[in-house]
Backbone as XML, in Angstrom:
<?xml version="1.0"?>
<chain id="A" units="angstrom">
  <residue number="1" name="MET">
    <atom name="N" x="-8.309" y="15.673" z="5.716"/>
    <atom name="CA" x="-6.890" y="15.100" z="5.406"/>
    <atom name="C" x="-5.835" y="15.131" z="6.507"/>
  </residue>
  <residue number="2" name="LYS">
    <atom name="N" x="-5.639" y="15.958" z="7.268"/>
    <atom name="CA" x="-4.688" y="16.171" z="8.324"/>
    <atom name="C" x="-4.710" y="14.914" z="9.105"/>
  </residue>
  <residue number="3" name="GLU">
    <atom name="N" x="-5.974" y="14.610" z="9.123"/>
    <atom name="CA" x="-6.198" y="13.398" z="10.446"/>
    <atom name="C" x="-5.439" y="12.082" z="10.111"/>
  </residue>
  <residue number="4" name="ALA">
    <atom name="N" x="-5.508" y="11.741" z="8.446"/>
    <atom name="CA" x="-4.789" y="10.963" z="8.063"/>
    <atom name="C" x="-3.210" y="10.870" z="7.565"/>
  </residue>
  <residue number="5" name="ALA">
    <atom name="N" x="-2.912" y="12.256" z="7.701"/>
    <atom name="CA" x="-1.382" y="12.613" z="7.335"/>
    <atom name="C" x="-0.327" y="11.465" z="7.991"/>
  </residue>
  <residue number="6" name="HIS">
    <atom name="N" x="-0.428" y="10.866" z="9.089"/>
    <atom name="CA" x="0.334" y="9.350" z="9.385"/>
    <atom name="C" x="0.315" y="8.473" z="8.687"/>
  </residue>
  <residue number="7" name="LEU">
    <atom name="N" x="-0.648" y="8.286" z="8.054"/>
    <atom name="CA" x="-0.824" y="7.376" z="7.153"/>
    <atom name="C" x="-0.006" y="7.388" z="5.720"/>
  </residue>
  <residue number="8" name="LEU">
    <atom name="N" x="0.297" y="8.499" z="5.570"/>
    <atom name="CA" x="0.883" y="8.579" z="4.312"/>
    <atom name="C" x="2.409" y="8.476" z="4.364"/>
  </residue>
  <residue number="9" name="LYS">
    <atom name="N" x="2.941" y="7.484" z="3.608"/>
    <atom name="CA" x="4.387" y="7.265" z="3.398"/>
    <atom name="C" x="5.061" y="7.626" z="1.851"/>
  </residue>
  <residue number="10" name="ARG">
    <atom name="N" x="6.548" y="8.060" z="2.052"/>
    <atom name="CA" x="6.946" y="7.991" z="0.811"/>
    <atom name="C" x="7.731" y="6.792" z="0.664"/>
  </residue>
  <residue number="11" name="ARG">
    <atom name="N" x="7.375" y="6.028" z="-0.531"/>
    <atom name="CA" x="8.194" y="4.856" z="-1.157"/>
    <atom name="C" x="8.688" y="5.531" z="-2.360"/>
  </residue>
  <residue number="12" name="THR">
    <atom name="N" x="10.025" y="4.789" z="-2.579"/>
    <atom name="CA" x="10.573" y="4.752" z="-3.813"/>
    <atom name="C" x="10.404" y="3.777" z="-5.106"/>
  </residue>
  <residue number="13" name="PHE">
    <atom name="N" x="9.507" y="4.145" z="-5.781"/>
    <atom name="CA" x="9.340" y="3.183" z="-6.696"/>
    <atom name="C" x="10.272" y="3.106" z="-7.815"/>
  </residue>
  <residue number="14" name="VAL">
    <atom name="N" x="10.917" y="3.886" z="-8.225"/>
    <atom name="CA" x="11.881" y="3.829" z="-9.244"/>
    <atom name="C" x="12.879" y="3.220" z="-8.693"/>
  </residue>
  <residue number="15" name="LYS">
    <atom name="N" x="13.474" y="3.030" z="-7.717"/>
    <atom name="CA" x="14.459" y="2.421" z="-7.276"/>
    <atom name="C" x="14.255" y="1.186" z="-7.237"/>
  </residue>
  <residue number="16" name="ASN">
    <atom name="N" x="13.388" y="1.053" z="-6.492"/>
    <atom name="CA" x="13.129" y="-0.744" z="-5.965"/>
    <atom name="C" x="11.577" y="-0.831" z="-5.846"/>
  </residue>
  <residue number="17" name="PRO">
    <atom name="N" x="11.042" y="-0.958" z="-7.047"/>
    <atom name="CA" x="9.285" y="-1.193" z="-7.137"/>
    <atom name="C" x="8.932" y="-2.366" z="-6.280"/>
  </residue>
  <residue number="18" name="ALA">
    <atom name="N" x="9.638" y="-3.421" z="-6.573"/>
    <atom name="CA" x="9.181" y="-4.691" z="-5.920"/>
    <atom name="C" x="9.500" y="-4.735" z="-4.230"/>
  </residue>
  <residue number="19" name="ASP">
    <atom name="N" x="10.384" y="-3.613" z="-3.741"/>
    <atom name="CA" x="10.564" y="-3.704" z="-2.336"/>
    <atom name="C" x="9.083" y="-2.746" z="-1.824"/>
  </residue>
  <residue number="20" name="ALA">
    <atom name="N" x="8.892" y="-1.768" z="-2.607"/>
    <atom name="CA" x="7.800" y="-0.854" z="-2.503"/>
    <atom name="C" x="6.511" y="-1.643" z="-2.420"/>
  </residue>
  <residue number="21" name="THR">
    <atom name="N" x="6.055" y="-2.682" z="-3.434"/>
    <atom name="CA" x="5.403" y="-3.319" z="-3.291"/>
    <atom name="C" x="5.106" y="-4.383" z="-2.011"/>
  </residue>
  <residue number="22" name="ARG">
    <atom name="N" x="6.295" y="-4.932" z="-1.759"/>
    <atom name="CA" x="6.115" y="-5.660" z="-0.455"/>
    <atom name="C" x="5.883" y="-5.070" z="0.717"/>
  </residue>
  <residue number="23" name="GLN">
    <atom name="N" x="6.340" y="-3.826" z="0.928"/>
    <atom name="CA" x="6.014" y="-3.124" z="1.906"/>
    <atom name="C" x="4.631" y="-2.680" z="2.172"/>
  </residue>
  <residue number="24" name="ILE">
    <atom name="N" x="3.917" y="-1.984" z="1.150"/>
    <atom name="CA" x="2.452" y="-1.605" z="1.035"/>
    <atom name="C" x="1.737" y="-3.106" z="1.485"/>
  </residue>
  <residue number="25" name="ASN">
    <atom name="N" x="1.962" y="-4.230" z="0.500"/>
    <atom name="CA" x="1.243" y="-5.200" z="0.918"/>
    <atom name="C" x="1.647" y="-6.160" z="2.208"/>
  </residue>
  <residue number="26" name="ASP">
    <atom name="N" x="2.365" y="-6.013" z="3.001"/>
    <atom name="CA" x="2.908" y="-6.334" z="4.346"/>
    <atom name="C" x="2.305" y="-5.226" z="5.380"/>
  </residue>
  <residue number="27" name="SER">
    <atom name="N" x="1.968" y="-4.051" z="4.925"/>
    <atom name="CA" x="1.406" y="-3.274" z="5.965"/>
    <atom name="C" x="-0.165" y="-3.299" z="5.884"/>
  </residue>
  <residue number="28" name="LEU">
    <atom name="N" x="-0.876" y="-3.808" z="4.537"/>
    <atom name="CA" x="-2.118" y="-4.001" z="4.470"/>
    <atom name="C" x="-2.450" y="-5.315" z="5.025"/>
  </residue>
  <residue number="29" name="GLU">
    <atom name="N" x="-1.669" y="-6.287" z="4.930"/>
    <atom name="CA" x="-1.431" y="-7.628" z="5.597"/>
    <atom name="C" x="-1.888" y="-7.427" z="7.301"/>
  </residue>
  <residue number="30" name="ASP">
    <atom name="N" x="-0.879" y="-6.613" z="7.947"/>
    <atom name="CA" x="-1.199" y="-6.466" z="9.086"/>
    <atom name="C" x="-2.338" y="-5.557" z="9.670"/>
  </residue>
  <residue number="31" name="GLN">
    <atom name="N" x="-2.741" y="-4.746" z="9.080"/>
    <atom name="CA" x="-3.885" y="-3.714" z="9.296"/>
    <atom name="C" x="-5.089" y="-4.721" z="9.081"/>
  </residue>
  <residue number="32" name="THR">
    <atom name="N" x="-5.124" y="-5.458" z="8.201"/>
    <atom name="CA" x="-6.538" y="-6.304" z="8.208"/>
    <atom name="C" x="-6.327" y="-7.995" z="8.863"/>
  </residue>
  <residue number="33" name="ARG">
    <atom name="N" x="-5.749" y="-7.906" z="9.822"/>
    <atom name="CA" x="-5.289" y="-9.004" z="10.158"/>
    <atom name="C" x="-5.281" y="-10.250" z="9.470"/>
  </residue>
  <residue number="34" name="PRO">
    <atom name="N" x="-4.182" y="-10.293" z="8.685"/>
    <atom name="CA" x="-3.848" y="-11.374" z="7.699"/>
    <atom name="C" x="-5.191" y="-11.583" z="6.296"/>
  </residue>
  <residue number="35" name="ARG">
    <atom name="N" x="-6.489" y="-10.711" z="6.568"/>
    <atom name="CA" x="-7.552" y="-11.331" z="5.730"/>
    <atom name="C" x="-7.281" y="-10.872" z="4.303"/>
  </residue>
  <residue number="36" name="ILE">
    <atom name="N" x="-6.520" y="-9.847" z="3.910"/>
    <atom name="CA" x="-6.255" y="-9.478" z="2.383"/>
    <atom name="C" x="-4.804" y="-9.539" z="2.488"/>
  </residue>
  <residue number="37" name="ARG">
    <atom name="N" x="-4.055" y="-10.315" z="1.736"/>
    <atom name="CA" x="-2.809" y="-10.699" z="1.115"/>
    <atom name="C" x="-2.396" y="-10.187" z="-0.217"/>
  </residue>
  <residue number="38" name="ASN">
    <atom name="N" x="-1.548" y="-9.985" z="-0.573"/>
    <atom name="CA" x="-1.112" y="-9.627" z="-1.545"/>
    <atom name="C" x="-2.029" y="-8.821" z="-2.581"/>
  </residue>
  <residue number="39" name="LEU">
    <atom name="N" x="-2.457" y="-7.663" z="-2.279"/>
    <atom name="CA" x="-3.487" y="-6.931" z="-2.846"/>
    <atom name="C" x="-2.717" y="-6.409" z="-4.047"/>
  </residue>
  <residue number="40" name="ILE">
    <atom name="N" x="-1.447" y="-6.116" z="-4.136"/>
    <atom name="CA" x="-0.900" y="-5.661" z="-5.213"/>
    <atom name="C" x="0.322" y="-6.517" z="-5.746"/>
  </residue>
  <residue number="41" name="PRO">
    <atom name="N" x="-0.267" y="-6.882" z="-7.048"/>
    <atom name="CA" x="0.830" y="-7.862" z="-7.825"/>
    <atom name="C" x="2.185" y="-7.211" z="-8.033"/>
  </residue>
  <residue number="42" name="ASP">
    <atom name="N" x="3.042" y="-8.297" z="-7.913"/>
    <atom name="CA" x="4.577" y="-7.957" z="-8.148"/>
    <atom name="C" x="4.718" y="-7.024" z="-9.247"/>
  </residue>
  <residue number="43" name="VAL">
    <atom name="N" x="3.930" y="-7.041" z="-10.438"/>
    <atom name="CA" x="4.437" y="-6.418" z="-11.679"/>
    <atom name="C" x="3.339" y="-5.101" z="-11.782"/>
  </residue>
  <residue number="44" name="ALA">
    <atom name="N" x="2.865" y="-4.626" z="-10.662"/>
    <atom name="CA" x="1.785" y="-3.856" z="-10.921"/>
    <atom name="C" x="2.687" y="-2.138" z="-10.587"/>
  </residue>
  <residue number="45" name="LEU">
    <atom name="N" x="3.619" y="-2.235" z="-9.697"/>
    <atom name="CA" x="4.341" y="-0.796" z="-9.721"/>
    <atom name="C" x="5.469" y="-0.891" z="-10.347"/>
  </residue>
  <residue number="46" name="ASP">
    <atom name="N" x="5.985" y="0.408" z="-11.134"/>
    <atom name="CA" x="7.378" y="0.729" z="-11.742"/>
    <atom name="C" x="7.766" y="2.004" z="-11.530"/>
  </residue>
  <residue number="47" name="GLY">
    <atom name="N" x="9.000" y="2.163" z="-12.242"/>
    <atom name="CA" x="9.412" y="3.485" z="-11.980"/>
    <atom name="C" x="8.473" y="4.311" z="-12.380"/>
  </residue>
  <residue number="48" name="LEU">
    <atom name="N" x="7.287" y="4.561" z="-12.795"/>
    <atom name="CA" x="6.344" y="5.375" z="-13.612"/>
    <atom name="C" x="5.476" y="5.525" z="-12.395"/>
  </residue>
  <residue number="49" name="THR">
    <atom name="N" x="5.204" y="4.733" z="-11.417"/>
    <atom name="CA" x="4.296" y="5.274" z="-10.321"/>
    <atom name="C" x="4.388" y="6.348" z="-9.735"/>
  </residue>
  <residue number="50" name="LYS">
    <atom name="N" x="3.441" y="6.770" z="-9.376"/>
    <atom name="CA" x="3.761" y="7.974" z="-8.518"/>
    <atom name="C" x="2.878" y="8.154" z="-7.045"/>
  </residue>
  <residue number="51" name="LEU">
    <atom name="N" x="1.601" y="7.315" z="-7.380"/>
    <atom name="CA" x="0.744" y="7.233" z="-6.114"/>
    <atom name="C" x="-0.179" y="5.880" z="-5.948"/>
  </residue>
  <residue number="52" name="VAL">
    <atom name="N" x="-0.027" y="5.428" z="-4.647"/>
    <atom name="CA" x="-0.932" y="4.354" z="-4.543"/>
    <atom name="C" x="-1.809" y="4.564" z="-3.590"/>
  </residue>
  <residue number="53" name="GLY">
    <atom name="N" x="-2.974" y="4.199" z="-3.417"/>
    <atom name="CA" x="-3.986" y="4.585" z="-2.424"/>
    <atom name="C" x="-4.777" y="3.621" z="-2.364"/>
  </residue>
  <residue number="54" name="CYS">
    <atom name="N" x="-5.519" y="3.778" z="-1.058"/>
    <atom name="CA" x="-6.727" y="2.772" z="-0.597"/>
    <atom name="C" x="-7.747" y="3.349" z="-0.050"/>
  </residue>
  <residue number="55" name="GLU">
    <atom name="N" x="-8.952" y="3.148" z="-0.549"/>
    <atom name="CA" x="-10.050" y="3.898" z="0.283"/>
    <atom name="C" x="-10.580" y="2.932" z="1.321"/>
  </residue>
  <residue number="56" name="ARG">
    <atom name="N" x="-10.222" y="3.176" z="2.666"/>
    <atom name="CA" x="-10.170" y="2.493" z="3.971"/>
    <atom name="C" x="-11.643" y="2.293" z="4.117"/>
  </residue>
  <residue number="57" name="ASP">
    <atom name="N" x="-12.531" y="2.592" z="3.851"/>
    <atom name="CA" x="-13.688" y="2.339" z="4.128"/>
    <atom name="C" x="-14.391" y="1.349" z="3.500"/>
  </residue>
  <residue number="58" name="LEU">
    <atom name="N" x="-13.536" y="0.931" z="2.211"/>
    <atom name="CA" x="-13.888" y="-0.286" z="1.253"/>
    <atom name="C" x="-13.658" y="-1.705" z="2.242"/>
  </residue>
  <residue number="59" name="PHE">
    <atom name="N" x="-12.632" y="-1.430" z="2.937"/>
    <atom name="CA" x="-12.258" y="-2.752" z="3.692"/>
    <atom name="C" x="-12.697" y="-2.375" z="5.583"/>
  </residue>
  <residue number="60" name="HIS">
    <atom name="N" x="-12.952" y="-1.609" z="5.841"/>
    <atom name="CA" x="-13.424" y="-1.464" z="7.077"/>
    <atom name="C" x="-15.125" y="-1.668" z="7.298"/>
  </residue>
  <residue number="61" name="GLN">
    <atom name="N" x="-15.185" y="-2.832" z="8.390"/>
    <atom name="CA" x="-16.558" y="-3.262" z="8.657"/>
    <atom name="C" x="-16.868" y="-2.568" z="10.071"/>
  </residue>
  <residue number="62" name="GLY">
    <atom name="N" x="-17.760" y="-2.078" z="10.517"/>
    <atom name="CA" x="-17.527" y="-1.787" z="11.937"/>
    <atom name="C" x="-18.346" y="-0.832" z="12.535"/>
  </residue>
</chain>
């Protein structure tokens, strides 16, 4: 997990879940070279959200 620590980012879902959703989707789109867009729907995150994760190997081909 130490090598992946730079990938972890703190987001404040309670204050602005829509902004956190946008940031996550934008980051994912950048990392997948626009193949994956808007993976997380606008209504998926809310003030009760504690963690959002993704298994990189599911999307990585190579």
